[in-house]
All heavy atoms as an XYZ file, in Angstrom:
860
protein
N       2.534     12.675    -19.761
C       2.008     11.346    -19.528
C       3.175     10.381    -19.313
O       4.130     10.384    -20.067
C       1.165     10.914    -20.727
C       0.608      9.512    -20.564
S      -0.279      8.947    -22.020
C      -1.787      9.832    -21.834
N       3.059      9.543    -18.278
C       4.122      8.579    -17.986
C       3.912      7.318    -18.815
O       2.799      6.873    -19.020
C       4.103      8.197    -16.519
C       4.524      9.307    -15.634
C       4.672      8.906    -14.206
N       3.813      7.821    -13.790
C       4.026      7.096    -12.720
N       5.046      7.337    -11.960
N       3.200      6.137    -12.368
N       5.002      6.749    -19.264
C       4.945      5.500    -20.002
C       4.910      4.361    -18.988
O       5.700      4.342    -18.047
C       6.202      5.389    -20.857
C       6.129      4.313    -21.845
S       5.487      5.086    -23.308
C       6.462      4.283    -24.512
N       4.015      3.427    -19.127
C       3.906      2.307    -18.204
C       4.360      1.031    -18.899
O       3.956      0.764    -20.020
C       2.478      2.159    -17.718
C       1.999      3.412    -17.012
C       0.758      3.148    -16.216
N       1.012      2.457    -14.989
C       1.626      2.974    -13.933
N       2.099      4.184    -13.971
N       1.791      2.276    -12.839
N       5.184      0.278    -18.233
C       5.654     -0.986    -18.779
C       4.777     -2.111    -18.262
O       4.478     -2.174    -17.076
C       7.103     -1.245    -18.357
C       8.123     -0.208    -18.809
C       9.475     -0.526    -18.203
C       8.208     -0.185    -20.324
N       4.373     -2.991    -19.123
C       3.615     -4.163    -18.707
C       2.363     -3.808    -17.938
O       1.603     -2.939    -18.317
N       2.186     -4.472    -16.827
C       0.977     -4.321    -16.030
C       1.313     -3.698    -14.679
O       0.893     -4.186    -13.642
C       0.334     -5.702    -15.858
C      -1.127     -5.601    -15.506
O      -1.731     -4.551    -15.647
N      -1.689     -6.694    -15.044
N       2.104     -2.630    -14.682
C       2.525     -1.986    -13.438
C       1.310     -1.389    -12.741
O       0.435     -0.819    -13.389
C       3.548     -0.891    -13.715
C       4.899     -1.419    -14.162
S       5.777     -2.313    -12.888
C       6.359     -0.947    -11.910
N       1.265     -1.508    -11.428
C       0.147     -0.939    -10.678
C       0.227      0.589    -10.619
O       1.299      1.169    -10.791
C       0.303     -1.553     -9.292
C       1.757     -1.876     -9.189
C       2.214     -2.198    -10.578
N      -0.897      1.205    -10.373
C      -0.995      2.659    -10.254
C      -1.064      3.074     -8.793
O      -1.543      2.309     -7.945
C      -2.257      3.161    -10.961
C      -2.194      2.946    -12.443
O      -1.313      3.452    -13.107
N      -3.135      2.182    -12.971
N      -0.633      4.304     -8.471
C      -0.798      4.803     -7.105
C      -2.279      4.707     -6.693
O      -3.167      5.044     -7.469
C      -0.345      6.260     -7.209
C       0.630      6.256     -8.353
C       0.060      5.268     -9.336
N      -2.498      4.206     -5.491
C      -3.855      4.034     -4.987
C      -4.447      2.667     -5.246
O      -5.506      2.338     -4.719
N      -3.762      1.842     -6.046
C      -4.235      0.471     -6.247
C      -3.983     -0.332     -4.975
O      -2.917     -0.231     -4.364
C      -3.479     -0.228     -7.383
C      -3.939      0.159     -8.769
O      -4.980      0.844     -8.897
O      -3.247     -0.224     -9.739
N      -4.954     -1.130     -4.594
C      -4.745     -2.112     -3.533
C      -4.393     -3.406     -4.254
O      -5.148     -3.874     -5.112
C      -5.992     -2.286     -2.652
C      -5.781     -3.397     -1.635
C      -6.306     -0.975     -1.936
N      -3.224     -3.940     -3.934
C      -2.722     -5.124     -4.615
C      -2.527     -6.274     -3.631
O      -2.405     -6.057     -2.422
C      -1.386     -4.832     -5.337
C      -1.572     -3.787     -6.425
C      -0.298     -4.409     -4.359
N      -2.491     -7.467     -4.171
C      -2.072     -8.631     -3.401
C      -0.625     -8.861     -3.789
O      -0.296     -8.949     -4.984
C      -2.929     -9.851     -3.750
C      -2.630    -11.111     -2.944
C      -2.933    -10.881     -1.462
C      -3.430    -12.284     -3.477
N       0.255     -8.908     -2.803
C       1.684     -9.016     -3.079
C       2.346    -10.024     -2.157
O       1.865    -10.287     -1.052
C       2.343     -7.649     -2.904
N       3.439    -10.565     -2.619
C       4.284    -11.403     -1.779
C       5.213    -10.465     -1.036
O       5.952     -9.703     -1.656
C       5.102    -12.385     -2.640
O       4.205    -13.174     -3.417
C       5.955    -13.285     -1.771
N       5.140    -10.473      0.293
C       5.968     -9.572      1.089
C       6.798    -10.377      2.087
O       6.392    -11.426      2.556
C       5.120     -8.504      1.840
C       4.356     -7.652      0.857
C       4.174     -9.138      2.825
N       7.972     -9.835      2.387
C       8.846    -10.437      3.384
C       8.699     -9.655      4.674
O       8.659     -8.430      4.661
C      10.294    -10.384      2.914
C      11.250    -11.049      3.884
C      12.667    -11.087      3.335
O      12.887    -10.958      2.152
N      13.618    -11.274      4.229
N       8.617    -10.361      5.767
C       8.471     -9.707      7.056
C       9.818     -9.195      7.541
O      10.861     -9.752      7.203
C       7.827    -10.655      8.061
C       6.397    -10.933      7.734
C       6.056    -11.992      6.910
C       5.399    -10.102      8.189
C       4.742    -12.235      6.578
C       4.081    -10.335      7.861
C       3.757    -11.406      7.053
N       9.799     -8.120      8.328
C      11.036     -7.470      8.755
C      11.838     -8.316      9.742
O      13.048     -8.176      9.820
C      10.744     -6.104      9.402
O       9.807     -6.281     10.461
C      10.191     -5.133      8.387
N      11.176     -9.194     10.482
C      11.878     -9.941     11.526
C      12.206    -11.384     11.129
O      12.650    -12.169     11.947
C      11.062     -9.921     12.817
C       9.661    -10.495     12.642
O       9.233    -10.695     11.493
O       8.992    -10.735     13.657
N      11.982    -11.740      9.865
C      12.228    -13.103      9.407
C      12.428    -13.095      7.891
O      12.153    -12.101      7.238
C      11.052    -14.031      9.794
O      11.308    -15.334      9.262
C       9.740    -13.539      9.257
N      12.871    -14.200      7.351
C      13.013    -14.310      5.895
C      11.751    -14.885      5.261
O      11.693    -15.064      4.046
C      14.226    -15.166      5.530
C      15.526    -14.478      5.819
C      16.335    -14.899      6.853
C      15.935    -13.394      5.050
C      17.536    -14.256      7.123
C      17.126    -12.745      5.319
C      17.931    -13.181      6.356
N      10.756    -15.209      6.082
C       9.514    -15.770      5.564
C       8.752    -14.746      4.723
O       8.826    -13.545      4.973
C       8.595    -16.207      6.716
C       9.172    -17.379      7.494
O      10.048    -18.094      6.945
O       8.753    -17.583      8.643
N       8.025    -15.242      3.735
C       7.170    -14.386      2.912
C       5.738    -14.883      2.995
O       5.496    -16.067      3.241
C       7.618    -14.374      1.431
O       7.531    -15.700      0.917
C       9.025    -13.835      1.272
N       4.818    -13.952      2.803
C       3.393    -14.283      2.776
C       2.711    -13.394      1.756
O       3.213    -12.333      1.403
C       2.747    -14.054      4.143
C       3.162    -15.051      5.197
C       2.293    -14.929      6.418
C       2.687    -15.999      7.423
N       1.846    -15.964      8.608
N       1.546    -13.822      1.310
C       0.741    -12.995      0.419
C      -0.081    -12.054      1.289
O      -0.800    -12.498      2.183
C      -0.183    -13.862     -0.431
C       0.565    -14.712     -1.423
C      -0.377    -15.603     -2.194
C       0.435    -16.537     -3.075
N      -0.415    -17.534     -3.724
N       0.046    -10.757      1.029
C      -0.633     -9.741      1.828
C      -1.129     -8.611      0.932
O      -0.505     -8.297     -0.081
C       0.319     -9.143      2.866
C       0.713    -10.093      3.964
C      -0.470    -10.281      4.911
N      -0.094    -11.057      6.064
C      -0.541    -12.273      6.328
N      -1.367    -12.852      5.505
N      -0.176    -12.902      7.412
N      -2.207     -7.953      1.347
C      -2.648     -6.774      0.605
C      -1.790     -5.564      0.975
O      -1.256     -5.480      2.085
C      -4.091     -6.580      1.076
C      -4.112     -7.174      2.445
C      -3.115     -8.298      2.432
N      -1.664     -4.655      0.037
C      -0.897     -3.425      0.255
C      -1.418     -2.360     -0.704
O      -1.991     -2.681     -1.748
C       0.590     -3.676      0.019
N      -1.207     -1.097     -0.345
C      -1.594      0.021     -1.209
C      -0.352      0.542     -1.923
O       0.660      0.823     -1.278
C      -2.217      1.180     -0.393
C      -2.556      2.354     -1.314
C      -3.452      0.722      0.350
N      -0.448      0.682     -3.230
C       0.658      1.221     -4.017
C       0.746      2.724     -3.793
O      -0.239      3.450     -3.951
C       0.453      0.916     -5.523
C       1.527      1.601     -6.361
C       0.442     -0.588     -5.765
N       1.940      3.190     -3.414
C       2.187      4.620     -3.246
C       2.809      5.193     -4.512
O       2.382      6.222     -5.012
C       3.080      4.871     -2.041
C       2.524      4.329     -0.708
C       3.522      4.561      0.409
C       1.180      4.954     -0.394
N       3.839      4.527     -5.026
C       4.431      4.905     -6.313
C       5.307      3.762     -6.789
O       5.603      2.840     -6.037
C       5.208      6.224     -6.232
C       6.364      6.241     -5.272
C       7.650      5.915     -5.700
C       6.178      6.600     -3.953
C       8.722      5.948     -4.807
C       7.240      6.643     -3.058
C       8.520      6.306     -3.487
N       5.687      3.827     -8.067
C       6.544      2.801     -8.637
C       7.583      3.443     -9.540
O       7.406      4.560    -10.010
C       5.722      1.767     -9.410
C       4.850      2.305    -10.533
C       5.567      2.552    -11.848
O       6.689      2.066    -12.058
O       5.013      3.283    -12.670
N       8.669      2.721     -9.717
C       9.707      3.183    -10.617
C      10.850      2.201    -10.686
O      11.169      1.548     -9.692
N      11.441      2.060    -11.863
C      12.609      1.213    -12.076
C      12.388     -0.224    -11.617
O      13.279     -0.855    -11.056
C      13.841      1.808    -11.400
C      14.141      3.206    -11.845
C      13.833      4.289    -11.024
C      14.690      3.453    -13.105
C      14.080      5.585    -11.455
C      14.935      4.744    -13.532
C      14.627      5.799    -12.714
O      14.868      7.086    -13.136
N      11.170     -0.739    -11.801
C      10.894     -2.130    -11.456
C      10.575     -2.367     -9.993
O      10.395     -3.508     -9.577
N      10.516     -1.303     -9.209
C      10.183     -1.406     -7.789
C       8.854     -0.716     -7.513
O       8.489      0.229     -8.209
C      11.261     -0.760     -6.924
C      12.558     -1.533     -6.998
O      12.588     -2.742     -6.820
N      13.635     -0.839     -7.288
N       8.164     -1.197     -6.489
C       6.884     -0.627     -6.095
C       6.947     -0.312     -4.594
O       7.267     -1.203     -3.800
C       5.720     -1.607     -6.373
C       4.386     -0.982     -6.034
C       5.731     -2.076     -7.833
N       6.686      0.936     -4.233
C       6.655      1.338     -2.824
C       5.205      1.258     -2.365
O       4.309      1.828     -3.002
C       7.230      2.754     -2.636
C       7.138      3.191     -1.175
C       8.682      2.798     -3.115
N       4.995      0.515     -1.271
C       3.637      0.243     -0.801
C       3.498      0.509      0.695
O       4.486      0.551      1.425
C       3.232     -1.223     -1.096
C       3.209     -1.515     -2.593
C       4.134     -2.214     -0.381
N       2.245      0.672      1.113
C       1.891      0.715      2.533
C       1.138     -0.573      2.831
O       0.224     -0.953      2.086
C       1.012      1.925      2.834
N       1.527     -1.239      3.900
C       0.884     -2.492      4.268
C      -0.536     -2.295      4.757
O      -0.922     -1.219      5.224
N      -1.321     -3.346      4.630
C      -2.706     -3.362      5.112
C      -2.843     -4.533      6.074
O      -2.322     -5.619      5.813
C      -3.699     -3.519      3.934
C      -3.612     -2.309      3.002
C      -5.122     -3.711      4.448
C      -4.469     -2.422      1.756
N      -3.537     -4.311      7.181
C      -3.769     -5.370      8.157
C      -5.254     -5.446      8.504
O      -5.964     -4.449      8.436
C      -2.957     -5.128      9.449
O      -3.183     -6.221     10.347
C      -3.328     -3.824     10.129
N      -5.688     -6.634      8.907
C      -7.059     -6.783      9.403
C      -7.100     -6.647     10.923
O      -8.159     -6.767     11.530
C      -7.643     -8.129      8.965
O      -6.851     -9.192      9.458
N      -5.942     -6.349     11.545
C      -5.870     -6.110     12.981
C      -6.352     -4.673     13.237
O      -5.590     -3.720     13.098
C      -4.447     -6.314     13.485
C      -4.306     -6.050     14.969
O      -5.221     -5.543     15.621
N      -3.153     -6.384     15.510
N      -7.607     -4.523     13.591
C      -8.218     -3.203     13.743
C      -7.683     -2.427     14.945
O      -7.965     -1.236     15.080
C      -9.739     -3.339     13.822
C     -10.390     -4.019     12.606
C     -11.895     -4.102     12.794
C     -10.036     -3.318     11.315
N      -6.893     -3.061     15.801
C      -6.279     -2.362     16.932
C      -5.078     -1.523     16.480
O      -4.630     -0.650     17.208
C      -5.837     -3.367     17.992
N      -4.588     -1.764     15.276
C      -3.429     -1.025     14.772
C      -3.861      0.357     14.299
O      -4.985      0.548     13.853
C      -2.764     -1.790     13.631
C      -2.280     -3.142     14.097
S      -0.821     -3.784     13.312
C       0.381     -2.554     13.439
N      -2.925      1.312     14.397
C      -3.190      2.676     13.933
C      -3.073      2.739     12.423
O      -2.253      2.042     11.835
C      -2.188      3.654     14.551
C      -2.450      3.968     15.989
C      -1.444      4.975     16.474
C      -2.177      6.186     17.005
N      -1.289      7.261     17.395
N      -3.892      3.596     11.836
C      -3.830      3.779     10.395
C      -5.151      4.285      9.861
O      -5.988      4.791     10.602
N      -5.322      4.109      8.571
C      -6.525      4.589      7.892
C      -7.472      3.419      7.692
O      -7.100      2.423      7.057
C      -6.140      5.233      6.548
C      -5.246      6.441      6.806
C      -7.378      5.609      5.758
C      -4.614      7.006      5.587
N      -8.698      3.512      8.220
C      -9.651      2.406      8.077
C      -9.997      2.142      6.616
O     -10.082      3.066      5.800
C     -10.886      2.888      8.833
C     -10.500      4.132      9.533
C      -9.243      4.646      8.937
N     -10.188      0.865      6.309
C     -10.570      0.433      4.969
C     -11.677     -0.600      5.144
O     -11.468     -1.630      5.776
C      -9.352     -0.169      4.274
C      -9.405     -0.423      2.796
C      -9.696      0.872      2.031
C      -8.099     -1.017      2.313
N     -12.843     -0.309      4.591
C     -14.007     -1.163      4.833
C     -14.252     -2.160      3.699
O     -13.742     -2.009      2.588
C     -15.257     -0.298      5.013
O     -15.614      0.290      3.775
N     -15.074     -3.165      4.007
C     -15.494     -4.131      3.002
C     -16.277     -3.409      1.899
O     -16.143     -3.744      0.725
C     -16.344     -5.213      3.644
C     -15.540     -6.163      4.520
C     -16.379     -7.065      5.378
C     -17.173     -8.064      4.590
N     -17.866     -9.039      5.449
N     -17.031     -2.406      2.279
C     -17.810     -1.631      1.315
C     -16.902     -0.954      0.278
O     -17.284     -0.765     -0.877
C     -18.625     -0.574      2.081
C     -19.613      0.194      1.271
C     -20.416      1.103      2.192
C     -21.325      2.008      1.410
N     -22.083      2.902      2.294
N     -15.674     -0.609      0.703
C     -14.706      0.039     -0.193
C     -13.961     -0.960     -1.077
O     -13.251     -0.567     -1.991
C     -13.692      0.838      0.624
C     -14.310      2.028      1.322
C     -13.350      2.683      2.277
O     -13.038      2.084      3.329
O     -12.901      3.806      1.967
N     -14.101     -2.258     -0.763
C     -13.453     -3.290     -1.577
C     -12.577     -4.258     -0.811
O     -12.130     -5.265     -1.362
N     -12.315     -3.967      0.456
C     -11.470     -4.862      1.259
C     -12.198     -6.181      1.527
O     -13.421     -6.208      1.635
C     -11.107     -4.189      2.584
N     -11.442     -7.255      1.632
C     -12.032     -8.565      1.920
C     -12.569     -8.590      3.352
O     -13.606     -9.171      3.623
C     -10.995     -9.688      1.703
C     -10.658     -9.761      0.213
C     -11.502    -11.024      2.203
C      -9.478    -10.652     -0.117
N     -11.840     -7.947      4.273
C     -12.234     -7.801      5.683
C     -12.080     -6.341      6.053
O     -11.342     -5.610      5.412
C     -11.294     -8.598      6.597
C     -11.286    -10.060      6.446
C     -10.269    -10.635      7.438
C     -10.285    -12.144      7.420
N      -9.328    -12.684      8.384
N     -12.730     -5.920      7.123
C     -12.484     -4.586      7.657
C     -10.988     -4.536      7.975
O     -10.452     -5.447      8.607
C     -13.316     -4.347      8.914
C     -14.827     -4.429      8.694
C     -15.356     -3.367      7.745
O     -15.007     -2.188      7.901
O     -16.125     -3.721      6.838
N     -10.322     -3.492      7.533
C      -8.868     -3.445      7.612
C      -8.363     -2.050      7.939
O      -9.146     -1.112      8.057
C      -8.265     -3.879      6.267
O      -8.700     -5.159      5.896
N      -7.046     -1.936      8.038
C      -6.380     -0.670      8.312
C      -5.170     -0.552      7.391
O      -4.367     -1.489      7.290
C      -5.908     -0.603      9.787
C      -5.099      0.650     10.052
C      -7.095     -0.687     10.735
N      -5.045      0.600      6.728
C      -3.831      0.895      5.962
C      -2.813      1.411      6.968
O      -3.045      2.422      7.632
C      -4.086      1.958      4.874
C      -5.177      1.495      3.908
C      -2.786      2.273      4.136
C      -5.676      2.597      2.978
N      -1.688      0.714      7.091
C      -0.678      1.056      8.086
C       0.294      2.081      7.494
O       1.186      1.713      6.731
C       0.070     -0.191      8.536
C      -0.839     -1.239      9.156
C      -0.068     -2.397      9.735
C       0.628     -3.189      8.660
N       1.360     -4.352      9.212
N       0.125      3.332      7.859
C       0.981      4.387      7.308
C       2.376      4.383      7.931
O       3.244      5.115      7.481
C       0.330      5.768      7.476
O       0.082      6.003      8.865
C      -0.972      5.854      6.697
N       2.590      3.554      8.940
C       3.921      3.431      9.537
C       4.643      2.186      9.023
O       5.722      1.862      9.494
C       3.832      3.386     11.064
C       3.137      2.132     11.543
O       2.303      1.571     10.826
N       3.449      1.678     12.734
N       4.049      1.490      8.072
C       4.628      0.267      7.529
C       4.746      0.418      6.010
O       3.912     -0.036      5.249
C       3.774     -0.939      7.913
C       4.375     -2.273      7.547
C       5.653     -2.634      7.960
C       3.649     -3.185      6.793
C       6.192     -3.867      7.630
C       4.185     -4.423      6.461
C       5.449     -4.748      6.870
O       5.999     -5.961      6.542
N       5.801      1.128      5.591
C       6.056      1.424      4.188
C       7.262      0.598      3.755
O       8.274      0.558      4.457
C       6.381      2.929      3.986
C       5.320      3.818      4.619
C       6.597      3.250      2.510
C       3.941      3.691      4.053
N       7.152     -0.051      2.608
C       8.281     -0.854      2.153
C       8.293     -0.931      0.631
O       7.319     -0.580     -0.032
C       8.276     -2.242      2.797
C       6.974     -2.995      2.644
C       6.823     -3.947      1.654
C       5.919     -2.759      3.509
C       5.633     -4.644      1.521
C       4.728     -3.456      3.383
C       4.587     -4.404      2.384
N       9.421     -1.391      0.095
C       9.610     -1.508     -1.338
C       9.651     -2.977     -1.720
O      10.317     -3.780     -1.060
C      10.933     -0.833     -1.758
O      10.911      0.527     -1.326
C      11.121     -0.886     -3.261
N       8.922     -3.300     -2.784
C       8.939     -4.660     -3.312
C       9.253     -4.594     -4.807
O       9.086     -3.549     -5.439
C       7.594     -5.388     -3.078
C       6.430     -4.622     -3.730
C       7.339     -5.603     -1.594
C       5.091     -5.336     -3.653
N       9.679     -5.693     -5.346
C       9.878     -5.787     -6.794
C       8.504     -5.848     -7.457
O       7.559     -6.415     -6.901
C      10.656     -7.064     -7.116
O      10.538     -7.377     -8.488
N       8.397     -5.289     -8.661
C       7.128     -5.367     -9.389
C       6.712     -6.823     -9.598
O       5.532     -7.132     -9.705
C       7.220     -4.642    -10.728
C       8.170     -5.298    -11.703
C       8.310     -4.569    -13.020
O       9.007     -3.558    -13.066
O       7.725     -5.019    -14.005
N       7.680     -7.742     -9.604
C       7.384     -9.171     -9.786
C       6.652     -9.764     -8.580
O       6.072    -10.842     -8.675
C       8.676     -9.939    -10.048
C       9.339     -9.564    -11.355
C      10.659    -10.288    -11.506
C      11.325     -9.955    -12.810
N      12.176     -8.797    -12.779
N       6.710     -9.067     -7.447
C       6.051     -9.558     -6.232
C       4.579     -9.147     -6.170
O       3.850     -9.603     -5.301
C       6.810     -9.065     -5.007
C       8.227     -9.629     -4.947
S       9.226     -8.881     -3.658
C       8.686     -9.856     -2.261
N       4.146     -8.292     -7.092
C       2.736     -7.903     -7.168
C       2.002     -9.003     -7.922
O       2.260     -9.238     -9.103
C       2.551     -6.544     -7.874
C       1.080     -6.220     -8.031
C       3.271     -5.446     -7.106
N       1.113     -9.684     -7.216
C       0.412    -10.825     -7.812
C      -0.805    -10.394     -8.619
O      -1.072    -10.929     -9.686
C       0.011    -11.812     -6.714
C       1.182    -12.303     -5.858
C       0.694    -13.127     -4.688
C       2.169    -13.085     -6.711
N      -1.563     -9.429     -8.074
C      -2.718     -8.914     -8.808
C      -3.238     -7.650     -8.141
O      -2.985     -7.408     -6.956
C      -3.833     -9.947     -8.924
C      -4.501    -10.321     -7.604
C      -5.591    -11.347     -7.860
C      -6.251    -11.798     -6.579
N      -7.347    -12.731     -6.811
N      -3.973     -6.865     -8.911
C      -4.639     -5.679     -8.378
C      -6.018     -6.094     -7.901
O      -6.748     -6.782     -8.623
C      -4.748     -4.583     -9.464
O      -3.431     -4.221     -9.871
C      -5.466     -3.355     -8.929
N      -6.368     -5.689     -6.670
C      -7.657     -6.046     -6.086
C      -8.720     -4.974     -6.342
O      -9.827     -5.285     -6.741
C      -7.498     -6.288     -4.587
C      -6.494     -7.386     -4.206
C      -6.279     -7.421     -2.707
C      -6.973     -8.741     -4.722
N      -8.379     -3.711     -6.072
C      -9.284     -2.588     -6.323
C      -8.515     -1.294     -6.191
O      -7.349     -1.285     -5.821
C     -10.502     -2.612     -5.379
C     -10.178     -2.471     -3.912
C     -10.229     -1.237     -3.278
C      -9.841     -3.587     -3.146
C      -9.940     -1.098     -1.932
C      -9.555     -3.468     -1.793
C      -9.603     -2.223     -1.184
N      -9.143     -0.187     -6.514
C      -8.544      1.150     -6.458
C      -9.190      1.915     -5.306
O     -10.417      1.881     -5.141
C      -8.793      1.879     -7.780
C      -8.404      3.325     -7.835
C      -6.913      3.613     -7.936
O      -6.477      4.623     -7.412
N      -6.126      2.771     -8.578
N      -8.378      2.595     -4.501
C      -8.914      3.445     -3.442
C      -9.719      4.591     -4.051
O      -9.393      5.069     -5.141
C      -7.788      4.040     -2.605
C      -6.943      3.100     -1.745
C      -5.865      3.896     -1.023
C      -7.789      2.331     -0.765
N     -10.714      5.054     -3.328
C     -11.468      6.231     -3.753
C     -10.572      7.458     -3.653
O      -9.556      7.448     -2.941
C     -12.699      6.428     -2.859
O     -12.275      6.805     -1.548
N     -10.930      8.519     -4.340
C     -10.151      9.762     -4.261
C     -10.110     10.289     -2.830
O      -9.088     10.801     -2.379
C     -10.713     10.822     -5.213
C     -10.390     10.486     -6.661
O      -9.457      9.747     -6.948
N     -11.171     11.024     -7.571
N     -11.215     10.140     -2.111
C     -11.281     10.599     -0.716
C     -10.285      9.812      0.152
O      -9.576     10.385      0.979
C     -12.705     10.440     -0.192
C     -12.903     10.932      1.216
C     -14.356     10.782      1.644
C     -14.550     11.243      3.072
N     -15.935     11.090      3.519
N     -10.230      8.503     -0.056
C      -9.316      7.658      0.727
C      -7.861      7.938      0.332
O      -6.973      7.962      1.185
C      -9.661      6.185      0.512
C      -9.046      5.235      1.502
C      -9.443      5.463      2.943
C     -10.879      5.151      3.206
N     -11.228      4.930      4.606
N      -7.604      8.177     -0.966
C      -6.241      8.517     -1.403
C      -5.791      9.831     -0.766
O      -4.645      9.953     -0.341
C      -6.172      8.619     -2.929
C      -6.205      7.267     -3.612
C      -5.838      7.357     -5.073
C      -7.019      7.661     -5.932
N      -6.721      7.573     -7.383
N      -6.685     10.792     -0.659
C      -6.366     12.085     -0.023
C      -6.045     11.873      1.456
O      -5.085     12.445      1.986
C      -7.532     13.057     -0.203
C      -7.389     14.371      0.543
C      -6.455     15.338     -0.157
C      -6.532     16.731      0.415
N      -5.480     17.055      1.333
N      -6.838     11.038      2.146
C      -6.582     10.746      3.566
C      -5.219     10.080      3.735
O      -4.466     10.410      4.665
C      -7.688      9.855      4.127
N      -4.868      9.172      2.831
C      -3.575      8.497      2.886
C      -2.445      9.493      2.637
O      -1.449      9.518      3.369
C      -3.544      7.371      1.851
C      -2.259      6.560      1.734
C      -1.846      5.950      3.070
C      -2.424      5.480      0.672
N      -2.601     10.351      1.654
C      -1.611     11.388      1.353
C      -1.396     12.292      2.564
O      -0.272     12.562      2.965
C      -2.063     12.215      0.151
C      -1.126     13.333     -0.196
C      -0.029     13.115     -1.003
C      -1.341     14.609      0.300
C       0.846     14.151     -1.318
C      -0.476     15.654      0.000
C       0.626     15.424     -0.810
N      -2.497     12.742      3.173
C      -2.405     13.641      4.328
C      -1.680     12.973      5.497
O      -0.852     13.593      6.164
C      -3.795     14.109      4.763
C      -4.436     15.055      3.762
O      -3.733     15.584      2.872
O      -5.672     15.260      3.862
N      -1.988     11.715      5.736
C      -1.364     10.992      6.853
C       0.129     10.774      6.594
O       0.951     10.942      7.494
C      -2.079      9.658      7.069
C      -1.756      8.997      8.377
C      -2.148      9.798      9.609
O      -3.128     10.565      9.581
O      -1.448      9.645     10.629
N       0.485     10.418      5.369
C       1.898     10.233      5.044
C       2.653     11.554      5.131
O       3.799     11.591      5.589
C       2.044      9.627      3.645
C       1.599      8.172      3.530
C       1.557      7.751      2.066
C       2.480      7.259      4.344
N       2.022     12.635      4.725
C       2.641     13.957      4.812
C       2.936     14.311      6.266
O       3.986     14.867      6.569
C       1.731     15.020      4.158
O       1.499     14.645      2.800
C       2.362     16.388      4.193
N       2.019     13.948      7.190
C       2.274     14.197      8.618
C       3.524     13.467      9.068
O       4.354     14.014      9.792
C       1.080     13.714      9.457
C      -0.098     14.626      9.463
C      -1.145     14.068     10.427
C      -2.530     14.498     10.047
N      -3.551     13.801     10.832
N       3.679     12.209      8.648
C       4.856     11.417      9.017
C       6.134     12.063      8.478
O       7.178     11.995      9.125
C       4.756      9.994      8.487
C       3.787      9.117      9.223
N       3.919      8.802     10.552
C       2.662      8.504      8.798
C       2.928      8.019     10.918
N       2.140      7.816      9.873
N       6.056     12.639      7.289
C       7.243     13.210      6.651
C       7.552     14.640      7.071
O       8.598     15.174      6.738
C       7.076     13.155      5.119
C       7.026     11.749      4.535
C       6.665     11.800      3.063
C       8.345     11.037      4.736
N       6.646     15.253      7.827
C       6.830     16.655      8.207
C       8.094     16.877      9.034
O       8.640     17.975      9.057
C       5.605     17.188      8.941
O       5.466     16.532     10.188
N       8.601     15.861      9.688
C       9.831     15.963     10.443
C      11.057     16.249      9.592
O      12.102     16.634     10.090
N      10.929     16.046      8.276
C      12.045     16.322      7.365
C      12.226     17.808      7.105
O      13.292     18.234      6.670
C      11.822     15.609      6.026
C      11.881     14.094      6.055
C      11.460     13.525      4.698
C      13.282     13.617      6.397
N      11.181     18.580      7.360
C      11.258     20.015      7.095
C      12.100     20.696      8.175
O      12.047     20.345      9.338
C       9.849     20.631      7.072
C       8.948     20.157      5.934
C       7.553     20.734      6.100
C       9.529     20.538      4.591
N      12.851     21.736      7.754
C      13.688     22.446      8.726
C      12.846     23.231      9.736
O      11.726     23.564      9.531
C      14.524     23.383      7.879
C      13.961     23.339      6.500
C      13.000     22.222      6.430
């Protein structure tokens, strides 16, 4: 069993976080899915309401505020202090789909 400090999010939690954009120093509050955490950092996948983007669909029925997409090509690390709150937890089926999609992206690492 892992020891959890404070109110650290769990893998599969959809959180509201302060994120910095890659092309600017500006920050905004955005939803993201927690992939894993450690040493005060949280690795997340971004979520967008732009349904034209590739990724895993996330519906209002599942807990999203709007129909959205989990962007498996937009992975980044934030400080645990940037996690403002947990919104909901992905279903086991959705977590499996996210795992499978991320594994496809990482398959290039294999010899």
